[in-house]
Each structure stands twice: as C-alpha cells, then as structure tokens.
N, C-alpha and C positions, 0 to 999 in steps of 0.2 A: 485465394484468400486475401482479404484486405484488412488493414489494421488502422486504428485511430491512434495518432500520436499527439500527446499533449506535453507542454513544457513551459519553460520560462522565456517570455518575450524580452524580459530584462537582461537575458543572457544571449540575445540575438535570435531567439526562436521564432518560428513563423506563426505561432498560435495553434489552434486545433487544425490538424491536417490528416487526410487519409493517405496511407501508404500502401502500395501494391506492386505487382511485378513491373509496372510501367513507371515506377517512381512515385513522387509526391504529387497529389492533386492541389488545386487552389485552396489556400488556407482560409479559415475564418479569423478575422482580426479581433481576437479576444485576448486580454492581458493575462499572462501567467496561468494558463489552464493546466495546472500541474497534475490534475487527476481527471479521468474521463470514466463515467459510469454509463453502462448500457442498461436496457430493460424497460425503457419507456414505451408507451403505446405506439404501434405502427413504426417501430424502429427508432423512435426518438432517443437521443443520447444526451448526456448532461456533462458539463464541465464545471469545475470550481475555480474561481479566480483567487489565487493565493496573494491577497493584498490586505491591507488594514484600512477600512473594513473589507470583509470578503463578500463575494457574490457567487451565485450559481446561475447557469444559463442552459436552456434547452435548445437542441439543434436537431434538424432533420437533414439527413444526407441525401442529396439529390442525385439525379441520373449521372451527372458529371463528377460525382463524389465531392462536390464543393458543399460544405456545411451551410445550411440556411437557418437563421435564428427563428425559434418558435416562441411567440410571446415576448416578454421582456425579462431581462436579468433581474434577479431578486437578491436582496441582502440576506446573508445567512445568519445574521444575528451575532456574529463574532468575527474575530480577526484570523487571517491566514488559513482558510479552510484547505485541508490537504487530502481529504478522502471523502467519498460519498458512495452510497449504494441505494438502489431502488428497493424499498420494502417489499417483501414477498406478496403483499396484498396489491401492490401496484399503485397504492394511493399516495405514497409519500416518497420524496427523495430525502434520505437521511444523510446529514452532513456532519463531518467531524471538523470543528473549528480548533485548529492547533492553539491559537491564542497568540500572545506576544512574549516579550522577554520577561514580563512580570507574571506570566501564567495565563489565566483567562481562558483556559480550554473549556469548550462546551459542545453540545450536540444539538442539532436542529432538525425539525421535521417540516419539510416544505411540501404543501399539497401539490399533487400532479393532476392537471385537468384532463378531460377526455381527449384533447388534442396533443397532450404531452407538455403543455405549457405549465410553468411553475407559478405559484402564488406565494405571498408572504408566509413565513413560518407559523404553523399552528402552535408550536412550542419550541423554546430554546432552554435547554437544561444546563445550568452552570455547574461544572464539576468543582470539587474542592480537594485539597490535599497537596502535598509536596514531597520531595525526596532529598537525599543528602547532597546531590550534585548542585552546588550553588550557582552554576551557570545555566544548566538545562532543567533543573527541577525546583525552581523557586515556587512554582505553582503548577496546576494541572495543565497537561497538553494532550488533548485527544488526537490520536494518530490514525485510527482505523475503526471502522464499524463492520461487524459481521452479524448477520441474522442466522440464528441457529435454534432449532427446537422451540420455536415460538418466543425466543428471547432476542433482544438486541444487545449484542456485546460491544462494548466500547473499550478499546485499548488505550490506556492513559500512560504515556511515557513519563509525565511529570510527577505522578504520585505513586508509581510502581504498582499499578493496579489494572485489572480488567473488570470493568463494571458491567453488571447485567441489569437490563431494564425490560419492562413490559411496555408495549405501546398500545394505548387505549384507542377506542373507536373514534375519538375526537382528535387523535394525533398528539396526545400528551404522554410524556415519559413518566413511568413510575419506577423508581430505583428499587431493585429487589435485593441485591447482594453485590459484594466485591471480592475478588480473589487478590490477595496481597502477595507480591513477589519480594525477593531479597532486596534490601535497600540498595539503590543505585543500579538495579537491573535495567530499568528504562525500557519496558516493553513497547515495541513499535508496531509489529504486525504479527498475525497468526494465521494458520491454515489448518484445516482438518484433513486427515487421511483416515477414512472410516470414522470411527468414534473417537479417535485420538487426535489431539491438537498439538501442534508444535508452535511455540511462541518464541520470537526472536527478541533479545534484549539489545537495543541499540547501544546503550551506554556500557554494558558489560561485554559486548561482542561475544555473546553466548546464546545458546538456545536451551529451552526446557520443554519437556513434553508433559501433557496433562490430559486427564480424562474429565470431560465435562458432564456434570450431573444437572439435568434440566430442572429437577425438583428443587435442589438447593441453589441452583443457578451459580455454582462455583466450580472451579477446577481442582482436582486432586493432582498436585504437581510432583514430578519426579526430581531427579538430580540435574543440576546445571551442567551443560557440556560446552566447554569453550570452543569457539570457532577459530580457524587459522588466523594467526596474527595477534591473538590476545597475549598481552605481556606475560601473565602467569603461566601460559601454556608452554610445555616443553616441545618446541618445534622439531627438535631432533628426533623425538619419538613419533612424530606424525609421518604419514607417507611423504616421500620426496615429491613435492608439487611445485618447487621452484619459488617459494615465497621468500622475499628478502627479510632477514631478521631485523633490519634497521628501517623497515618501511614505515609509512605514516600510520597514525592511529586508525584502526579499522572501525567501520560502522556498518552493521547489517542493514539491509534495505528491505527488499521484497521477500516474501515467504510464499513459495509456489508449491502446491500439492501435486504429486504424481500418483493418482490412485492406482493406475495400472501396475506400476512397479512398487508401490508401497513406500515411496520415498518423498522427501521434501527438499526443495532447492532454495537456498538462501543466498541472495546477492550480498557481497561484502565490499563496501566502498573503502577506499584507502589502499587496500591490498588488491582491489580490482579482480576479485575471484568470485566464482559461484561454488558455494559449499553444498555438497550432497550429503544429506543427513537421513539416517534410518530412524524414524520416530519410535519404533518399537523398543529401542534401547533406552534412551536415544543414543546414537553413536555417529560420529563423523565417519563417512564412508570414503570420501575423497574430496578434492577441491580442484577446479579447473579454471584457467584464465577466462575472463569475461570478454576479452578482445577490445576493451575500451576503458576509458577512465571514468570512475565513479558510477558503477552500475547501480541504478536506483530502483528500477522496476523490471519485471520480467513476466513473460507469459509462456505457457507450454503449448507447443504446436502438436498437430495430429501425428506427426512422425516421431514424436518424443524429444525433439530438440527444443531449445528455448530461444525466444527473441528477447534480447536484453537491451533496455534503454540506458545508455551510458551518458549521463548528464554532462560531465565536463569534457568528455571526448566528442560530444555532439554527434553521436552515431548510434544506430541500432544494429546490434550484432546478432548472428545466429550461433548458438553455443551447443555443442554436443556434450551433455552432462556425463557421458561415459568417459570422456577425455580421449577417445580414440581419434577424433578429428579436431583440428585447430578451429578456433572461432573465425567466422567470416563476416565481412562488412555487408550490411543490407541497405541501409539508407543513411544519408547524412542529414542531421536535423539538430542544429545548435540548441543547447539547453533542454534536450529531450528528457522528460521525467517519467512518462507513462506510456505504455504500449498495451492496447486493448483490442481484442478481435472485434471486427465489425460484423455483427450477426444479422 
C-alpha cells in the first residue's frame, strides 16, 4: 500500500510525495499542499495550496510514483484552502477556503474535466458569522467539507457552525440550514460512524456526537465530552495515559472513523496524543501517544492501525489505537500535514 503525503514546503517539506515500503518517491514541486483529495477520473488526485490567495491542482501518479500535473492550477476563490473533496457526482472538486486573520471563509466548486483537470470555480459561497474567540473567530473559517445524504456539510470553525448546502446541477451552492454549537467550540472536523457523527471542537479541545437529519439538514447534538489535556477536565479521573498536566494548549486535528470497531480516533496536537472515543456515549475510551509532535492528520489502515502525520516532528508514524504497542516511525517528511491512501 502506498500513501500520498502533503504538507508545508514553507516548513521544509518536499511538496506532494508518494510514500511506500521503499521510502519516498520523487515529489511534485507544489507550494504548501496541506491537503490531498482522491477520487478524480482515472486516479487523478488533487492538492490545495494553502496560501493567500489559494490554488488547487490536479495530478496523475505515474509508473514511477512521481506526480505529473494535469491541466493548470486554478484559484480557489479564497485564501488558505485547507480541505477538499470530490463531489459524489465526480463533477466538482469542493474546496474549503479557511480564509485569513479577518475571517473570509468560503467554499468553492471547481469543475472537473473528463481528464481530471480543473477549471475556474462555478461558484464561491462566502460564509458569514463569528464567535467569541477574538483571535480565531473574528469571522468564518471553513475547515472541512463532508458530502452526506445529498447534502454538502461545511464545518466552520469561525462561526461555531456546521452549514448544510445543496449543490445544484450548475455547481452553485444553496444554503439549507446550519447547526449551531456552543460558543467557542470551534468545530474543525467530523466523521460518521454509521448514522452518528462525532464532531471535534478545536478551540474547546472537546468532542460532541450528533445525529444528522437529512430532511432538516441539521444535527441533534448530545453533551460535550472533553478530550485529554483540556484545562477544565479532571485529569486524575481519566485513565493513566501519561499526559503532562502542565503541557501546551491542546488542539484536536483529524477525526477518523473506525466503522469495524464502532470507534472514532481524534488526533490531539499539543499533548501529541490520539484519543479513542466511543461515539455512542460519547465517551473517552483511552488515549495513546502519537509518536511525534503535532499530529495533524491520520488515516486508518486495513490492519486497524493508524498512520499519523506529525507536522512539527516531520514524521509519519504508525499508531496502535489499542495502546498495546508503541508508535513506530514510518517516513521522515518535514512539515507533513496530510496522509491519504493512494487508491
């Protein structure tokens, strides 16, 4: 199995690169490809360039696993795109533009051609709203896009909302509804296990489970569960997982579903842990070391382990979420922010 690694060239990263049992292949020289999306025609993949303004680029992975650009890079219509997904129709790449310090979060629909190449956006929808955090929530910040039940869900850290859209045949967004979270929760990413979703709040370092109603296009939310390292949490009451009580402020990163076990894994930067959460409760089951600094993204492997992209550590690790085995080092990759299976 091989994986696509993306990250920050401004932190010394190689760009888009394929990782496998024989190490890293020749990289594509693209600036700050902090997210990689698969699902284009004939195996074409997509990167977002997290800059101001932002860009998206299509790539074909050749026989030597060196990425070859398809078409030309396209502006995403906003700043610092940080997430993207191919729409289930295969017709558009949907991009979350995080924005800048003043807000400016938006979502864009870039047409995908028959060869996988991208065109200029059919639509860029500007989000609105803010939150109580005067540094991170001055305005909207789109952080993730999830397609579910015919809806396009946009996780907005800046306004404490998950917005639901319909995407028309012309690639234009129609806003249907929004689910509002506790002020300052700062939703970052979500994942579904069956019909239940688990949403991680970056600013609260907590998770909340919710059931999504496709008719109302909203979530019915349960109680908020703190993750390890949250200041209000009683660490002494949690399982002994070796967390320093005076550690840096924690920030949840990736949310990864394990449908087989009915669990969700959440990377926690700062404390450098992977939290194991039962979304049925929801409840914290355990937390295990990520094996590197600032675990930003993760993907579940066929054997049940996780590959974790540790950005500041510049390493991808393999983590056993049961905690029975220590994390192992897989690949060195400075500034790595994303790890995605090459399908």
